[in-house]
C-alpha positions as CSV (number, residue, x, y, z in Angstrom):
1,M,-50.2,-10.8,-45.2
2,R,-47.2,-11.5,-42.9
3,T,-43.9,-12.2,-44.6
4,L,-40.9,-14.2,-43.5
5,T,-37.6,-14.8,-45.1
6,S,-36.8,-18.4,-46.0
7,A,-34.1,-18.5,-43.3
8,D,-36.6,-17.2,-40.7
9,A,-39.2,-19.7,-41.8
10,K,-36.6,-22.6,-41.5
11,N,-35.3,-21.5,-38.1
12,N,-38.7,-20.8,-36.6
13,F,-40.8,-23.5,-38.3
14,G,-43.1,-23.9,-35.3
15,E,-43.9,-20.2,-35.4
16,L,-44.5,-20.4,-39.1
17,I,-47.1,-23.1,-38.6
18,D,-48.8,-21.1,-35.9
19,L,-48.9,-18.0,-38.0
20,A,-50.1,-19.9,-41.1
21,R,-53.0,-21.4,-39.2
22,A,-54.3,-17.9,-38.6
23,A,-53.6,-16.3,-42.0
24,P,-51.5,-17.0,-45.1
25,V,-47.8,-16.3,-44.7
26,G,-45.6,-15.2,-47.6
27,I,-42.0,-16.6,-47.7
28,T,-39.3,-14.7,-49.5
29,K,-35.9,-15.7,-50.8
30,Y,-33.4,-13.1,-51.8
31,D,-36.1,-10.4,-51.2
32,R,-38.4,-12.0,-53.8
33,P,-41.7,-13.7,-52.9
34,V,-41.5,-17.5,-53.6
35,V,-44.3,-19.3,-51.7
36,V,-47.3,-18.8,-49.5
37,V,-47.9,-21.1,-46.5
38,M,-51.5,-21.5,-45.4
39,A,-53.8,-23.7,-43.3
40,V,-55.1,-26.8,-45.0
41,E,-58.7,-25.6,-44.4
42,E,-58.0,-22.4,-46.4
43,F,-56.3,-24.4,-49.2
44,E,-59.3,-26.8,-49.4
45,R,-61.7,-23.8,-49.5
46,L,-59.7,-22.2,-52.4
47,K,-59.4,-25.5,-54.2
48,A,-63.2,-25.9,-54.0
49,L,-63.7,-22.5,-55.6
50,D,-61.5,-23.6,-58.5
51,A,-63.4,-26.9,-59.1
52,P,-65.3,-27.1,-62.4
53,V,-69.0,-26.8,-62.2
54,T,-70.8,-29.8,-63.6
55,V,-74.4,-29.9,-64.7
56,P,-76.3,-33.1,-63.8
57,A,-77.1,-35.2,-66.8
58,A,-80.9,-34.8,-66.3
59,K,-80.6,-31.0,-66.6
60,R,-78.4,-31.3,-69.7
61,K,-81.1,-33.4,-71.4
62,A,-83.8,-31.0,-70.4
63,K,-82.1,-28.0,-72.1
64,K,-82.0,-29.7,-75.5
């Protein structure tokens, strides 16, 4: 993962966006990682993986 300092991210915001569209970019502040910037498509994909799995009501009744 590519890493930028917070100052570099601020001063080169357009480049940050371009980089983050291709792969997540870590941002550091005082040499410590603080955030990751990523494309919205990657965020949505990860969010979907974290969504709870629900069993349809018909299948819940059939199990009993």
